[in-house]
Structure formats: structure tokens, C-alpha cells
Backbone bond lengths (Angstrom), bond angles and torsions (degrees), N, CA, C in turn:
res aa  C-N    CA-C-N  psi(-1)  N-CA   C-N-CA  omega(-1)  CA-C   N-CA-C  phi
1 X - - - 1.458 - - 1.527 107.77 -
2 X 1.338 114.39 124.30 1.461 120.09 178.32 1.541 110.39 -74.12
3 X 1.286 120.84 131.47 1.433 123.65 -179.47 1.538 107.74 -123.44
4 X 1.345 116.47 127.43 1.459 126.44 179.53 1.473 107.53 -112.54
5 X 1.382 116.64 128.68 1.504 118.68 -179.92 1.563 109.22 -63.52
6 X 1.316 115.75 137.27 1.461 122.12 178.01 1.505 109.42 -133.45
7 X 1.311 118.42 109.72 1.557 123.48 179.05 1.503 108.10 -70.09
8 X 1.302 119.55 130.18 1.459 127.84 177.16 1.499 109.72 -120.86
9 X 1.324 116.02 127.16 1.443 121.77 175.59 1.549 108.77 -108.77
10 X 1.378 113.46 123.38 1.469 116.54 175.75 1.480 110.05 -86.31
11 X 1.301 116.29 122.05 1.499 122.20 -174.86 1.591 109.84 -85.11
12 X 1.304 115.37 170.68 1.453 119.06 -176.68 1.530 113.51 -58.63
13 X 1.342 116.18 -31.20 1.461 121.50 -178.08 1.550 114.28 -84.56
14 X 1.422 114.42 1.77 1.442 114.31 -176.21 1.535 108.71 -85.87
15 X 1.385 113.10 137.63 1.474 120.24 173.98 1.527 104.70 -138.86
16 X 1.268 117.70 167.70 1.426 124.28 171.65 1.495 116.54 82.32
17 X 1.325 114.73 -149.39 1.450 122.51 -172.21 1.535 114.48 -79.63
18 X 1.304 115.93 143.11 1.459 120.85 176.37 1.546 107.94 -71.11
19 X 1.326 116.37 153.08 1.497 117.04 177.02 1.518 109.41 -60.96
20 X 1.315 114.39 149.80 1.549 116.16 175.71 1.514 106.04 -159.04
21 X 1.295 112.40 159.78 1.449 122.99 173.69 1.560 105.53 -77.38
22 X 1.296 115.64 126.76 1.468 118.21 -175.99 1.607 112.91 -75.34
23 X 1.362 115.04 -28.37 1.427 117.37 -179.23 1.604 105.44 -133.79
24 X 1.282 116.29 165.87 1.437 123.10 175.92 1.492 113.21 -58.43
25 X 1.320 117.33 -42.30 1.443 122.05 -177.71 1.484 116.05 -94.28
26 X 1.304 117.07 14.41 1.490 121.49 -178.38 1.511 110.12 -71.83
27 X 1.343 116.25 139.21 1.456 120.83 177.43 1.554 111.02 -90.10
28 X 1.274 116.81 -27.34 1.514 120.20 -179.79 1.453 112.36 -120.95
29 X 1.349 114.60 158.29 1.440 120.79 177.56 1.562 103.57 -113.32
30 X 1.354 113.90 146.00 1.492 120.48 -177.23 1.467 109.37 -81.57
31 X 1.337 114.62 145.03 1.517 121.43 168.13 1.563 107.30 -115.75
32 X 1.274 111.09 152.61 1.528 118.36 -171.08 1.541 107.47 -112.55
33 X 1.339 113.78 149.00 1.443 121.27 177.55 1.563 107.47 -71.18
34 X 1.303 113.82 136.33 1.462 121.00 173.72 1.454 108.26 -109.57
35 X 1.343 118.45 91.62 1.509 122.29 -171.49 1.511 108.56 -124.11
36 X 1.368 114.44 144.29 1.497 119.19 174.52 1.511 107.09 -81.19
37 X 1.318 119.71 -32.36 1.459 123.73 -178.13 1.558 105.29 -140.43
38 X 1.355 116.11 154.40 1.443 119.60 178.66 1.535 110.06 -58.51
39 X 1.335 112.98 147.71 1.533 121.82 -179.30 1.522 104.92 -109.61
40 X 1.333 115.87 130.15 1.363 122.36 174.29 1.542 109.85 -109.19
41 X 1.278 116.69 119.14 1.533 124.18 177.08 1.476 108.88 -100.25
42 X 1.329 118.10 113.47 1.459 121.66 174.21 1.542 109.45 -77.00
43 X 1.275 122.94 161.72 1.443 125.95 177.33 1.527 110.22 -51.85
44 X 1.343 115.66 124.94 1.460 122.53 178.55 1.468 112.79 87.59
45 X 1.321 120.52 -8.84 1.487 123.29 176.02 1.462 114.54 -78.69
46 X 1.311 118.11 150.47 1.437 120.17 171.29 1.558 110.16 -133.80
47 X 1.362 112.45 163.36 1.466 117.50 -179.03 1.558 107.04 -157.40
48 X 1.348 107.40 146.59 1.535 115.25 173.26 1.505 107.73 -88.53
49 X 1.300 118.54 117.06 1.473 123.97 -172.25 1.562 107.76 -111.26
50 X 1.321 115.79 121.68 1.486 121.65 -176.05 1.507 112.75 -70.57
51 X 1.385 115.93 148.38 1.435 118.84 177.80 1.522 109.62 -109.41
52 X 1.353 117.37 -15.19 1.450 119.35 -176.94 1.539 113.78 76.10
53 X 1.380 116.28 11.59 1.413 119.58 -176.41 1.568 109.32 -126.23
54 X 1.345 111.76 147.71 1.429 118.14 166.93 1.504 107.28 -132.46
55 X 1.359 116.47 159.97 1.476 119.63 -170.33 1.564 108.43 -133.65
56 X 1.385 112.98 154.48 1.456 118.79 169.22 1.551 102.28 -117.79
57 X 1.310 113.11 106.03 1.481 120.34 -176.13 1.581 107.81 -97.00
58 X 1.283 114.79 138.17 1.483 117.42 177.33 1.441 110.65 -64.41
59 X 1.352 117.61 147.25 1.450 121.68 172.88 1.518 110.00 -60.78
60 X 1.339 118.06 137.67 1.432 123.43 -174.48 1.534 112.83 98.15
61 X 1.333 116.29 4.07 1.429 121.62 -177.86 1.543 109.70 -137.98
62 X 1.277 118.86 161.34 1.461 125.21 174.99 1.538 105.46 -142.25
63 X 1.351 114.63 162.33 1.476 117.83 166.79 1.568 104.27 -107.76
64 X 1.305 112.97 135.74 1.491 120.96 176.07 1.503 110.44 -107.57
65 X 1.301 116.52 131.46 1.496 119.27 -179.25 1.521 109.40 -102.91
66 X 1.306 116.10 124.35 1.490 122.77 -174.48 1.527 109.81 -127.27
67 X 1.345 116.64 156.62 1.391 120.35 177.13 1.563 111.94 -71.05
68 X 1.318 115.37 154.85 1.522 119.63 170.11 1.502 107.32 -79.36
69 X 1.259 116.45 128.23 1.526 120.75 -175.62 1.520 115.43 -56.85
70 X 1.408 114.35 -41.10 1.444 119.53 179.91 1.505 115.26 -58.60
71 X 1.359 113.86 -46.67 1.500 118.12 177.08 1.538 109.72 -66.63
72 X 1.248 115.64 -40.12 1.517 116.83 -176.37 1.558 106.49 -65.48
73 X 1.326 123.32 -44.70 1.378 121.71 -179.70 1.530 117.06 -71.04
74 X 1.251 117.43 -38.18 1.456 125.89 -171.70 1.567 110.79 -86.17
75 X 1.359 116.42 -41.95 1.442 120.76 -172.39 1.508 116.24 -118.78
76 X 1.346 117.51 -8.51 1.442 119.93 -177.93 1.526 114.06 80.45
77 X 1.313 117.54 10.17 1.466 122.45 -178.86 1.537 112.05 -81.40
78 X 1.311 117.90 126.49 1.433 122.55 -177.80 1.518 115.01 -137.20
79 X 1.321 117.44 170.86 1.449 120.16 169.53 1.481 108.85 -95.11
80 X 1.327 114.10 125.02 1.461 120.25 -167.62 1.541 112.59 -58.90
81 X 1.299 117.06 -46.29 1.497 122.99 -177.37 1.453 114.63 -97.30
82 X 1.377 117.02 41.14 1.483 122.49 -171.28 1.483 110.30 -66.74
83 X 1.389 116.26 130.41 1.370 126.26 -11.84 1.574 107.33 -78.46
84 X 1.351 112.85 137.01 1.472 117.15 169.01 1.505 111.94 -73.38
85 X 1.300 118.79 140.10 1.488 121.36 179.02 1.487 112.57 -103.59
86 X 1.316 118.24 134.16 1.445 124.04 170.67 1.520 102.67 -112.93
87 X 1.323 117.47 108.81 1.454 124.02 -178.15 1.503 110.88 -72.92
88 X 1.428 113.19 155.75 1.466 119.27 -175.41 1.540 111.58 -63.85
89 X 1.411 121.05 -23.99 1.384 119.84 -177.05 1.549 113.28 -97.60
90 X 1.336 116.15 7.79 1.501 119.13 176.93 1.517 110.20 -86.31
91 X 1.349 117.70 130.93 1.409 120.97 -179.63 1.547 116.50 -119.63
92 X 1.333 113.16 5.44 1.483 119.15 -178.91 1.519 111.11 -81.74
93 X 1.354 112.81 179.44 1.482 118.15 -179.17 1.535 107.12 -70.11
94 X 1.310 114.74 138.62 1.422 122.37 173.00 1.539 109.78 -79.43
95 X 1.292 115.17 123.74 1.482 122.22 175.82 1.520 108.08 -122.36
96 X 1.317 112.55 143.64 1.483 118.80 -177.00 1.528 109.12 -104.45
97 X 1.337 115.52 131.36 1.452 117.78 178.08 1.475 107.52 -93.79
98 X 1.372 114.62 102.13 1.431 121.37 -178.83 1.503 109.65 -91.28
99 X 1.340 117.89 146.37 1.452 122.08 176.01 1.545 108.09 -135.12
100 X 1.280 116.50 140.35 1.522 121.86 174.41 1.509 109.66 -95.14
101 X 1.325 115.31 103.81 1.485 119.43 178.75 1.502 111.23 -96.66
102 X 1.341 118.37 4.73 1.421 126.04 179.86 1.556 110.50 -81.14
103 X 1.301 112.91 -174.91 1.465 120.30 -179.41 1.536 115.86 -104.01
104 X 1.395 115.27 -1.57 1.455 121.66 -177.65 1.505 107.75 -129.09
105 X 1.387 119.29 152.49 1.444 119.53 174.71 1.544 111.81 -61.42
106 X 1.310 115.41 150.78 1.470 121.10 178.89 1.503 107.84 -122.22
107 X 1.333 115.46 127.11 1.476 117.74 175.14 1.498 111.70 -96.75
108 X 1.307 119.12 129.82 1.425 125.58 177.98 1.541 108.35 -110.88
109 X 1.310 113.66 122.10 1.453 120.45 -177.79 1.579 109.61 -93.22
110 X 1.337 111.74 158.52 1.458 117.95 170.83 1.516 110.88 -57.61
111 X 1.323 117.78 137.51 1.504 121.77 178.12 1.529 113.32 79.24
112 X 1.333 118.44 -2.22 1.419 118.03 177.36 1.486 114.31 -72.89
113 X 1.332 118.64 137.91 1.453 123.73 179.67 1.544 104.64 -68.23
114 X 1.361 117.16 118.28 1.413 115.45 -175.93 1.495 117.95 -116.99
115 X 1.366 116.20 -15.76 1.466 121.08 -177.13 1.487 104.69 -156.55
116 X 1.347 113.00 170.29 1.479 118.73 172.20 1.553 108.71 -126.70
117 X 1.297 113.61 146.70 1.489 121.25 174.94 1.509 111.01 -111.05
118 X 1.306 115.74 139.39 1.472 124.24 -178.94 1.505 108.33 -121.18
119 X 1.291 120.81 127.21 1.428 124.13 172.74 1.523 107.39 -84.08
120 X 1.338 115.89 123.94 1.467 119.70 -172.26 1.575 110.34 -134.31
121 X 1.281 115.99 145.44 1.516 116.12 174.69 1.490 111.18 -71.99
122 X 1.366 114.14 152.86 1.453 122.37 -179.77 1.515 110.24 -117.56
123 X 1.288 117.31 134.02 1.475 123.79 175.41 1.524 105.37 -118.64
124 X 1.303 117.96 124.29 1.478 123.86 176.83 1.496 107.67 -97.55
125 X 1.382 112.01 146.05 1.455 119.47 177.39 1.517 113.81 -82.95
126 X 1.234 118.07 144.14 1.501 123.96 168.10 1.546 108.77 -101.73
127 X 1.302 116.47 104.85 1.452 120.40 -173.66 1.531 112.08 -69.56
128 X 1.330 116.30 134.15 1.431 119.93 177.42 1.586 106.89 -131.30
129 X 1.295 112.91 117.25 1.494 119.73 -178.25 1.549 108.07 -77.94
130 X 1.319 116.47 126.53 1.429 122.91 -179.70 1.524 110.51 -133.08
131 X 1.358 114.81 159.07 1.502 118.49 177.00 1.505 114.67 -85.33
132 X 1.358 114.81 -24.48 1.466 121.73 -177.75 1.490 110.63 -140.32
133 X 1.354 116.32 151.29 1.450 122.48 173.77 1.524 109.67 -111.02
134 X 1.310 117.50 149.65 1.452 120.75 177.40 1.513 111.03 -60.13
135 X 1.335 120.10 139.81 1.460 120.81 -174.45 1.540 106.88 -79.51
136 X 1.330 115.11 160.85 1.453 121.31 174.39 1.482 110.74 -142.58
137 X 1.312 119.42 169.51 1.504 121.29 -178.58 1.540 109.96 -63.68
138 X 1.299 117.65 -35.20 1.503 122.18 179.80 1.538 112.37 -71.63
139 X 1.337 111.79 -42.24 1.509 116.96 -174.70 1.466 112.71 62.99
140 X 1.275 118.07 -131.79 1.506 124.04 -177.30 1.499 111.33 -91.39
141 X 1.294 120.93 8.97 1.475 122.38 -177.07 1.488 110.50 -61.92
142 X 1.357 115.91 129.48 1.498 121.53 -175.58 1.479 114.10 -99.84
143 X 1.304 113.18 -142.28 1.488 121.68 -176.37 1.510 113.29 -57.22
144 X 1.326 113.88 119.59 1.476 120.55 178.45 1.445 114.66 86.97
145 X 1.310 120.47 1.19 1.443 122.95 -170.22 1.540 110.94 -77.05
146 X 1.278 121.40 -13.62 1.452 123.83 -179.15 1.500 111.45 -99.30
147 X 1.326 122.63 11.23 1.447 122.55 -178.73 1.515 109.10 142.23
148 X 1.299 111.27 -136.60 1.507 120.04 -178.37 1.485 113.99 -60.31
149 X 1.237 119.95 131.67 1.500 127.95 -174.21 1.532 109.55 -70.89
């Protein structure tokens, strides 16, 4: 298993357990809500939930924020900008934009595991201006052009 050093700063509002990988084969580590009072998200509502953490990510990497599958399947709770990107040069507090896509209100408690972060490599494009692009079977066909919409 490849391990990349990741510096973590615990902010003043951080309490509780440090992030950790829950199993040996886990791709992501869970982050917990840092709340003074429980948060209730009604259907369709969204909120930025603090983690109490900031990171120093090596150049060439990013953290991706993704929903926890159990909450998504059982309650309809998701991360609005999935996957959310935390860039290598960002040093502020990581906050998770949660949204309730379900049909019932969802209560989020302080210290509840609310999302997972994945350390991922980044590849940047080198832009090349051209007059023509190589043709393909699909061509300029857009949404639904390859079959079922």
C-alpha cells in the first residue's frame, strides 16, 4: 500500500477522534461534523458543515470529498459538489457541503461521521491550440447520442 504524508492541522473547533481509515482496504478516511448543536437538514436543504481540520497537501495531489454510502442509500444525504476538491494550495478549514436529497428531515449530530476524504493524484493539462481535432465515430454527438438517454 502506497502511503503519502499528509499534514493535518487540528483547529480550535476540533474535538473528538482523529480521521482514520476504518478498514485496511479503505480508499477514504471519514471526517466528523464539528457542531455546537445538532443540525437538521430538511428535504432539499444544504449546509456547510465544519470538520475542524485543515491540511497541507503535497503538490501533485488533491483531497476529494465524497458522500458516505450508507447515509446516501438510507437517508438521501449526499455531498452537493461530489466529488468536492480540496486543492494542494488551500490551507483553510475543510467544510463539507451536505444536501438532503431524501424525503424526510435528517439530523446530523456533533461528531457524526458525515463524509469521506480521498487523497488522489492530480494531472494538469497542457493546452495546445489546434485548427482541427481528430475525428471519431461519435463526432459531436451529445447527450443521449450513443443510445438510451
